[in-house]
Every structure is written in structure tokens, then in C-alpha cells.
mmCIF file of the C-alpha atoms, coordinates in Angstrom:
data_MODEL
# 
_entry.id   MODEL 
# 
loop_
_atom_site.group_PDB 
_atom_site.id 
_atom_site.type_symbol 
_atom_site.label_atom_id 
_atom_site.label_alt_id 
_atom_site.label_comp_id 
_atom_site.label_asym_id 
_atom_site.label_entity_id 
_atom_site.label_seq_id 
_atom_site.pdbx_PDB_ins_code 
_atom_site.Cartn_x 
_atom_site.Cartn_y 
_atom_site.Cartn_z 
_atom_site.occupancy 
_atom_site.B_iso_or_equiv 
_atom_site.pdbx_formal_charge 
_atom_site.auth_seq_id 
_atom_site.auth_comp_id 
_atom_site.auth_asym_id 
_atom_site.auth_atom_id 
_atom_site.pdbx_PDB_model_num 
ATOM 1  C CA . MET A 1 1  ? 177.111 -102.529 9.656  1.00 0.00 ? 1  MET A CA 1 
ATOM 2  C CA . ARG A 1 2  ? 173.654 -103.844 10.423 1.00 0.00 ? 2  ARG A CA 1 
ATOM 3  C CA . VAL A 1 3  ? 170.546 -104.450 8.356  1.00 0.00 ? 3  VAL A CA 1 
ATOM 4  C CA . LEU A 1 4  ? 167.796 -102.071 9.444  1.00 0.00 ? 4  LEU A CA 1 
ATOM 5  C CA . TYR A 1 5  ? 165.180 -102.998 6.841  1.00 0.00 ? 5  TYR A CA 1 
ATOM 6  C CA . LEU A 1 6  ? 164.685 -105.910 4.497  1.00 0.00 ? 6  LEU A CA 1 
ATOM 7  C CA . PHE A 1 7  ? 162.214 -105.807 1.610  1.00 0.00 ? 7  PHE A CA 1 
ATOM 8  C CA . THR A 1 8  ? 161.122 -108.379 -0.951 1.00 0.00 ? 8  THR A CA 1 
ATOM 9  C CA . LYS A 1 9  ? 159.278 -108.058 -4.226 1.00 0.00 ? 9  LYS A CA 1 
ATOM 10 C CA . ALA A 1 10 ? 157.778 -110.484 -6.724 1.00 0.00 ? 10 ALA A CA 1 
ATOM 11 C CA . GLY A 1 11 ? 160.322 -112.181 -8.933 1.00 0.00 ? 11 GLY A CA 1 
ATOM 12 C CA . GLY A 1 12 ? 162.703 -112.915 -6.068 1.00 0.00 ? 12 GLY A CA 1 
ATOM 13 C CA . HIS A 1 13 ? 163.986 -109.344 -5.681 1.00 0.00 ? 13 HIS A CA 1 
ATOM 14 C CA . VAL A 1 14 ? 165.527 -108.355 -2.346 1.00 0.00 ? 14 VAL A CA 1 
ATOM 15 C CA . ALA A 1 15 ? 166.424 -104.927 -1.011 1.00 0.00 ? 15 ALA A CA 1 
ATOM 16 C CA . GLU A 1 16 ? 168.201 -103.970 2.211  1.00 0.00 ? 16 GLU A CA 1 
ATOM 17 C CA . ILE A 1 17 ? 168.764 -100.716 4.011  1.00 0.00 ? 17 ILE A CA 1 
ATOM 18 C CA . ARG A 1 18 ? 171.846 -101.031 6.171  1.00 0.00 ? 18 ARG A CA 1 
ATOM 19 C CA . GLU A 1 19 ? 173.234 -98.673  8.793  1.00 0.00 ? 19 GLU A CA 1 
ATOM 20 C CA . ARG A 1 20 ? 176.868 -98.016  9.565  1.00 0.00 ? 20 ARG A CA 1 
ATOM 21 C CA . ASN A 1 21 ? 178.428 -95.934  12.322 1.00 0.00 ? 21 ASN A CA 1 
ATOM 22 C CA . VAL A 1 22 ? 181.060 -93.629  10.855 1.00 0.00 ? 22 VAL A CA 1 
ATOM 23 C CA . VAL A 1 23 ? 183.406 -93.198  13.799 1.00 0.00 ? 23 VAL A CA 1 
ATOM 24 C CA . PRO A 1 24 ? 185.853 -90.607  12.374 1.00 0.00 ? 24 PRO A CA 1 
ATOM 25 C CA . PHE A 1 25 ? 182.959 -88.233  11.629 1.00 0.00 ? 25 PHE A CA 1 
ATOM 26 C CA . ARG A 1 26 ? 180.753 -89.176  14.603 1.00 0.00 ? 26 ARG A CA 1 
ATOM 27 C CA . GLY A 1 27 ? 178.031 -89.865  12.125 1.00 0.00 ? 27 GLY A CA 1 
ATOM 28 C CA . LEU A 1 28 ? 175.698 -92.415  10.623 1.00 0.00 ? 28 LEU A CA 1 
ATOM 29 C CA . GLU A 1 29 ? 175.349 -93.691  7.106  1.00 0.00 ? 29 GLU A CA 1 
ATOM 30 C CA . PHE A 1 30 ? 172.517 -95.594  5.519  1.00 0.00 ? 30 PHE A CA 1 
ATOM 31 C CA . ILE A 1 31 ? 173.288 -97.736  2.520  1.00 0.00 ? 31 ILE A CA 1 
ATOM 32 C CA . VAL A 1 32 ? 170.688 -99.167  0.152  1.00 0.00 ? 32 VAL A CA 1 
ATOM 33 C CA . PHE A 1 33 ? 171.271 -102.419 -1.732 1.00 0.00 ? 33 PHE A CA 1 
ATOM 34 C CA . VAL A 1 34 ? 168.891 -103.923 -4.305 1.00 0.00 ? 34 VAL A CA 1 
ATOM 35 C CA . ASP A 1 35 ? 169.543 -107.489 -5.447 1.00 0.00 ? 35 ASP A CA 1 
ATOM 36 C CA . GLY A 1 36 ? 173.039 -107.253 -3.968 1.00 0.00 ? 36 GLY A CA 1 
ATOM 37 C CA . SER A 1 37 ? 174.042 -104.067 -5.811 1.00 0.00 ? 37 SER A CA 1 
ATOM 38 C CA . LEU A 1 38 ? 174.682 -100.726 -4.138 1.00 0.00 ? 38 LEU A CA 1 
ATOM 39 C CA . LEU A 1 39 ? 171.905 -98.310  -5.050 1.00 0.00 ? 39 LEU A CA 1 
ATOM 40 C CA . GLU A 1 40 ? 172.421 -95.377  -2.682 1.00 0.00 ? 40 GLU A CA 1 
ATOM 41 C CA . SER A 1 41 ? 174.504 -94.205  0.254  1.00 0.00 ? 41 SER A CA 1 
ATOM 42 C CA . GLN A 1 42 ? 173.897 -91.153  2.434  1.00 0.00 ? 42 GLN A CA 1 
ATOM 43 C CA . MET A 1 43 ? 176.127 -89.985  5.271  1.00 0.00 ? 43 MET A CA 1 
ATOM 44 C CA . PHE A 1 44 ? 174.898 -87.825  8.133  1.00 0.00 ? 44 PHE A CA 1 
ATOM 45 C CA . HIS A 1 45 ? 177.200 -86.030  10.550 1.00 0.00 ? 45 HIS A CA 1 
ATOM 46 C CA . GLY A 1 46 ? 177.314 -82.716  12.329 1.00 0.00 ? 46 GLY A CA 1 
ATOM 47 C CA . GLU A 1 47 ? 174.150 -80.719  11.740 1.00 0.00 ? 47 GLU A CA 1 
ATOM 48 C CA . ARG A 1 48 ? 172.869 -83.290  9.211  1.00 0.00 ? 48 ARG A CA 1 
ATOM 49 C CA . LEU A 1 49 ? 172.414 -85.870  11.994 1.00 0.00 ? 49 LEU A CA 1 
ATOM 50 C CA . ALA A 1 50 ? 169.197 -84.053  12.845 1.00 0.00 ? 50 ALA A CA 1 
ATOM 51 C CA . VAL A 1 51 ? 167.609 -85.132  9.534  1.00 0.00 ? 51 VAL A CA 1 
ATOM 52 C CA . TYR A 1 52 ? 168.835 -88.755  9.578  1.00 0.00 ? 52 TYR A CA 1 
ATOM 53 C CA . SER A 1 53 ? 165.560 -90.215  10.887 1.00 0.00 ? 53 SER A CA 1 
ATOM 54 C CA . SER A 1 54 ? 163.348 -88.331  8.443  1.00 0.00 ? 54 SER A CA 1 
ATOM 55 C CA . GLU A 1 55 ? 165.551 -89.151  5.440  1.00 0.00 ? 55 GLU A CA 1 
ATOM 56 C CA . LEU A 1 56 ? 165.619 -92.827  6.429  1.00 0.00 ? 56 LEU A CA 1 
ATOM 57 C CA . ALA A 1 57 ? 161.839 -92.870  6.903  1.00 0.00 ? 57 ALA A CA 1 
ATOM 58 C CA . ALA A 1 58 ? 161.365 -91.276  3.469  1.00 0.00 ? 58 ALA A CA 1 
ATOM 59 C CA . ARG A 1 59 ? 163.542 -93.955  1.842  1.00 0.00 ? 59 ARG A CA 1 
ATOM 60 C CA . VAL A 1 60 ? 161.597 -96.740  3.582  1.00 0.00 ? 60 VAL A CA 1 
ATOM 61 C CA . GLN A 1 61 ? 158.330 -95.179  2.397  1.00 0.00 ? 61 GLN A CA 1 
ATOM 62 C CA . GLN A 1 62 ? 159.631 -95.142  -1.194 1.00 0.00 ? 62 GLN A CA 1 
ATOM 63 C CA . PHE A 1 63 ? 160.089 -98.909  -1.051 1.00 0.00 ? 63 PHE A CA 1 
ATOM 64 C CA . LEU A 1 64 ? 156.637 -99.450  0.443  1.00 0.00 ? 64 LEU A CA 1 
ATOM 65 C CA . ASP A 1 65 ? 155.027 -97.145  -2.120 1.00 0.00 ? 65 ASP A CA 1 
ATOM 66 C CA . GLY A 1 66 ? 156.857 -99.087  -4.850 1.00 0.00 ? 66 GLY A CA 1 
ATOM 67 C CA . GLY A 1 67 ? 155.181 -102.354 -3.905 1.00 0.00 ? 67 GLY A CA 1 
ATOM 68 C CA . TRP A 1 68 ? 157.989 -103.836 -1.824 1.00 0.00 ? 68 TRP A CA 1 
ATOM 69 C CA . ILE A 1 69 ? 157.039 -105.957 1.211  1.00 0.00 ? 69 ILE A CA 1 
ATOM 70 C CA . ALA A 1 70 ? 158.826 -105.282 4.511  1.00 0.00 ? 70 ALA A CA 1 
ATOM 71 C CA . GLU A 1 71 ? 160.287 -108.430 6.082  1.00 0.00 ? 71 GLU A CA 1 
ATOM 72 C CA . PRO A 1 72 ? 162.022 -108.880 9.418  1.00 0.00 ? 72 PRO A CA 1 
ATOM 73 C CA . PRO A 1 73 ? 165.809 -108.877 8.906  1.00 0.00 ? 73 PRO A CA 1 
ATOM 74 C CA . ALA A 1 74 ? 167.627 -112.102 9.816  1.00 0.00 ? 74 ALA A CA 1 
ATOM 75 C CA . ALA A 1 75 ? 169.181 -111.995 13.289 1.00 0.00 ? 75 ALA A CA 1 
ATOM 76 C CA . ASP A 1 76 ? 172.701 -112.286 11.867 1.00 0.00 ? 76 ASP A CA 1 
ATOM 77 C CA . ALA A 1 77 ? 172.191 -110.228 8.694  1.00 0.00 ? 77 ALA A CA 1 
ATOM 78 C CA . GLY A 1 78 ? 174.896 -107.666 8.090  1.00 0.00 ? 78 GLY A CA 1 
ATOM 79 C CA . ALA A 1 79 ? 177.154 -109.098 10.779 1.00 0.00 ? 79 ALA A CA 1 
# 
């Protein structure tokens, strides 16, 4: 699992969007954590792989629209 996006917000809040390869399904999953708690998980495999990028982009935009600040993920985050 690797951290794709890291966001911060006033008050010390932190959000991460992580990606995981799901080998048995030949798919991808993105997982959203806010302040260390799981908020959302979506799995994409088969025909749904085609919408992975647009769904991920929409989730990132929701954070940005909500006043979160994008930060570069740490080099070893999610390792």
C-alpha cells in the first residue's frame, strides 16, 4: 500500500488517500483515511478499472473543494 495523496487542514487534521494492488482480482483499491480513521474504500477490477482514474480524481477534488491543502507524501509513507 502506498500513499498517493496527503492533505492537511487547520487544527492539525490529516487525510491520506492510499492505493493498494489487489492481486487476486487484478485490481486496484483506493482507501481514504482522515485523522487515522478509515473513511472510505473503493475497489476497481474488471470493467470498473476503466473508471479508477476519474473516481480517484473526483475524491481528490472533494478534499481540495473542502479546504484541504495538498502536501507531498513522505518518501516512506505507507511502506
